[in-house]
C-alpha positions as CSV (number, residue, x, y, z in Angstrom):
1,M,21.7,16.9,14.2
2,P,23.9,14.8,15.8
3,F,26.5,16.2,17.9
4,T,29.5,16.7,16.7
5,L,33.3,17.3,18.3
6,I,34.3,19.9,16.0
7,S,38.4,20.2,17.1
8,V,40.2,18.6,19.2
9,Q,42.6,21.6,20.9
10,V,45.7,20.5,23.7
11,G,48.6,22.6,25.4
12,R,51.9,22.8,27.6
13,P,52.0,26.0,30.3
14,R,54.0,28.6,29.4
15,I,54.7,31.0,31.1
16,V,52.8,35.0,30.7
17,L,53.4,38.4,32.7
18,D,50.9,39.8,34.9
19,G,52.2,42.7,36.0
20,G,55.4,41.9,35.6
21,R,55.3,38.9,37.5
22,G,55.3,35.6,35.5
23,V,52.5,33.4,35.9
24,S,52.2,29.7,34.3
25,T,49.0,29.2,32.3
26,G,47.6,25.9,30.4
27,I,44.9,27.9,28.6
28,F,46.5,28.8,25.5
29,K,45.5,25.4,23.1
30,D,46.2,24.8,19.8
31,H,44.7,22.1,16.9
32,V,45.7,18.8,16.8
33,P,44.6,16.7,13.2
34,G,44.3,13.0,13.5
35,R,43.8,11.4,17.0
36,L,45.0,11.6,20.2
37,R,44.1,9.4,23.4
38,M,41.4,10.4,25.8
39,R,42.6,9.6,29.3
40,E,41.6,9.8,32.8
41,L,43.4,12.9,33.9
42,N,44.1,14.7,30.5
43,L,44.1,14.5,26.8
44,E,47.2,13.1,25.2
45,G,49.4,16.0,25.2
46,D,47.4,18.4,27.4
47,R,48.4,19.9,31.3
48,Q,47.6,21.8,33.4
49,A,49.5,24.3,35.6
50,D,47.9,24.9,39.3
51,L,46.4,21.2,40.0
52,S,45.2,23.1,42.8
53,V,42.5,24.7,40.8
54,H,42.5,22.8,37.4
55,G,42.5,19.1,36.4
56,G,41.9,16.5,38.3
57,P,39.3,13.2,37.1
58,N,36.5,15.9,37.3
59,K,37.8,18.8,35.0
60,A,39.6,16.3,33.1
61,V,38.8,17.4,29.7
62,Y,37.4,21.1,28.8
63,A,33.8,21.3,26.3
64,Y,32.7,24.5,25.3
65,P,30.4,24.8,22.8
66,S,31.0,26.5,18.9
67,E,27.6,27.8,19.0
68,H,28.7,30.3,21.6
69,Y,31.8,31.4,18.9
70,P,30.0,34.2,17.1
71,H,28.7,36.0,20.0
72,W,32.3,36.6,21.6
73,K,33.3,37.8,17.8
74,S,30.9,40.8,18.2
75,E,31.9,41.1,21.6
76,L,35.3,41.3,20.9
77,P,35.9,42.6,17.8
78,G,39.0,42.5,15.9
79,V,39.8,39.8,18.0
80,E,41.4,36.8,16.5
81,L,39.0,33.9,17.9
82,P,39.9,30.6,16.7
83,W,38.4,27.2,17.6
84,G,39.9,26.3,21.1
85,A,40.8,30.3,21.9
86,F,38.6,29.9,25.6
87,G,41.2,27.2,26.7
88,E,38.7,24.3,25.5
89,N,39.9,20.6,24.8
90,L,36.5,20.2,22.5
91,T,35.1,22.4,20.4
92,T,31.4,20.7,20.2
93,A,28.2,21.5,18.0
94,G,24.6,20.7,19.4
95,L,25.6,20.9,23.0
96,L,24.2,23.6,24.9
97,E,24.1,24.6,28.8
98,R,20.6,24.7,28.9
99,D,20.1,21.4,27.6
100,V,23.0,19.5,28.9
101,C,22.6,18.1,32.5
102,I,25.3,17.0,35.2
103,G,25.5,13.7,34.7
104,D,24.5,12.7,31.7
105,R,27.3,10.8,29.0
106,F,28.2,10.3,25.9
107,A,30.0,8.1,23.3
108,I,33.3,10.0,22.0
109,G,35.2,7.9,19.5
110,T,36.1,5.1,21.3
111,A,36.4,6.9,24.8
112,E,32.9,7.6,27.3
113,V,32.6,11.0,29.6
114,V,30.3,12.4,32.1
115,V,29.4,16.2,32.3
116,T,30.7,17.0,35.5
117,Q,30.6,20.7,36.5
118,P,30.1,23.9,34.5
119,R,33.3,26.2,34.0
120,L,34.5,28.6,36.7
121,P,36.9,31.1,34.9
122,C,39.8,32.6,36.7
123,F,42.0,35.8,35.6
124,K,44.2,33.6,33.7
125,L,41.6,34.2,30.8
126,N,42.0,37.8,31.4
127,L,45.8,37.1,30.7
128,K,45.1,35.4,27.7
129,F,42.9,38.0,25.9
130,K,44.5,40.9,28.1
131,R,41.6,42.4,29.3
132,D,40.8,43.2,32.7
133,D,36.8,42.5,32.4
134,L,36.7,39.2,30.6
135,A,36.1,36.5,33.2
136,K,33.2,38.4,34.8
137,R,32.3,38.6,31.2
138,F,32.5,34.9,30.2
139,L,31.2,34.1,34.1
140,A,27.7,36.7,33.5
141,S,26.8,35.5,30.2
142,H,26.3,31.8,31.4
143,R,28.4,30.8,28.7
144,T,30.6,29.1,30.2
145,G,31.1,25.7,29.0
146,F,31.5,22.5,31.0
147,Y,34.2,19.6,32.0
148,L,34.1,16.1,31.7
149,R,35.2,13.2,33.4
150,V,36.9,10.4,31.3
151,L,34.4,7.0,32.6
152,R,36.5,4.8,29.1
153,E,39.8,5.6,27.4
154,G,39.5,6.0,24.4
155,E,40.8,7.8,20.9
156,V,38.9,11.3,19.7
157,G,39.4,13.5,16.5
158,D,38.2,16.2,14.7
159,G,34.5,15.0,13.1
160,D,33.7,12.5,15.8
161,E,30.3,11.8,15.9
162,I,29.2,12.8,20.1
163,V,27.0,10.0,21.3
164,P,24.0,10.4,24.6
165,I,24.4,6.8,26.3
166,H,23.0,8.2,29.6
167,Q,20.8,10.9,30.9
168,D,20.9,11.9,34.1
169,Q,17.3,11.2,36.1
170,H,17.7,14.7,38.0
171,R,18.2,16.5,34.9
172,V,20.3,19.5,36.4
173,S,21.2,21.3,33.4
174,V,24.5,22.9,33.2
175,V,23.6,26.5,33.6
176,D,21.1,25.8,36.6
177,A,24.5,24.6,38.2
178,L,25.7,27.9,37.6
179,R,23.1,30.0,38.6
180,L,22.6,27.6,42.0
181,R,26.6,28.2,42.4
182,L,26.0,31.9,42.1
183,G,23.2,32.1,44.2
184,E,20.9,33.7,41.2
185,L,18.2,31.0,41.6
186,H,16.5,30.4,44.3
187,S,14.5,26.8,44.2
188,E,14.7,24.4,46.9
189,E,13.8,21.4,44.8
190,L,16.3,22.4,42.4
191,R,18.7,22.4,45.0
192,E,17.8,19.1,45.8
193,R,17.9,17.3,43.2
194,A,21.5,18.8,42.7
195,L,22.8,17.6,45.8
196,Q,21.4,13.9,45.0
197,L,24.0,14.1,41.4
198,E,26.2,11.6,41.9
199,Y,29.1,13.1,39.4
200,L,28.9,17.0,41.3
201,P,31.7,17.6,43.0
202,P,32.1,18.2,46.7
203,S,33.2,21.1,46.5
204,W,30.4,22.2,44.3
205,R,28.2,19.8,46.4
206,K,29.1,22.2,49.4
207,E,28.8,25.8,47.2
208,I,25.2,24.6,46.5
209,S,24.5,23.6,49.9
210,E,25.2,26.5,52.1
211,R,23.1,28.9,49.7
212,A,20.2,27.4,51.6
């Protein structure tokens, strides 16, 4: 089965209440029909709230596997989960964290992207779902999705095929990078491969190195 872009979502920051104080977040995304320009820092019409921890070239676009939705529907009974519910820009089919590797490159529409890192959820996921434990459960599930860097700007839309164009030679999967960062894997050989990844962001390289 070809890899497919199921749905495209964007959103602008909004204020939500957290214990009586207002917090700006861009986690709320809405589906956009038609085609959108994928740019170096984001999708057309998309914005991040706190640029100190979100956004930038290494986190320009967030992808999440549609295959995880049945799991969350069973974990969150009665909660409406449209595509984009977890704040993703791209809801995908066929690309799972155990198979996709950091540094793998794909063509989507007329754009080209590279996988840079897993998502580390923050408290704003809890705010969106009004549950204090969801970010922790999200991380523990290893169903985190992954961020993309835009190597070539272009247009994307629902139904586009996601075409693999290069596999990184070091073969460090998204889930293994996550487990290294969390201290759940203790493989020196895997750590050394991870530290050689061209597109692994400096913050991840530092954290993984310090786990040695």
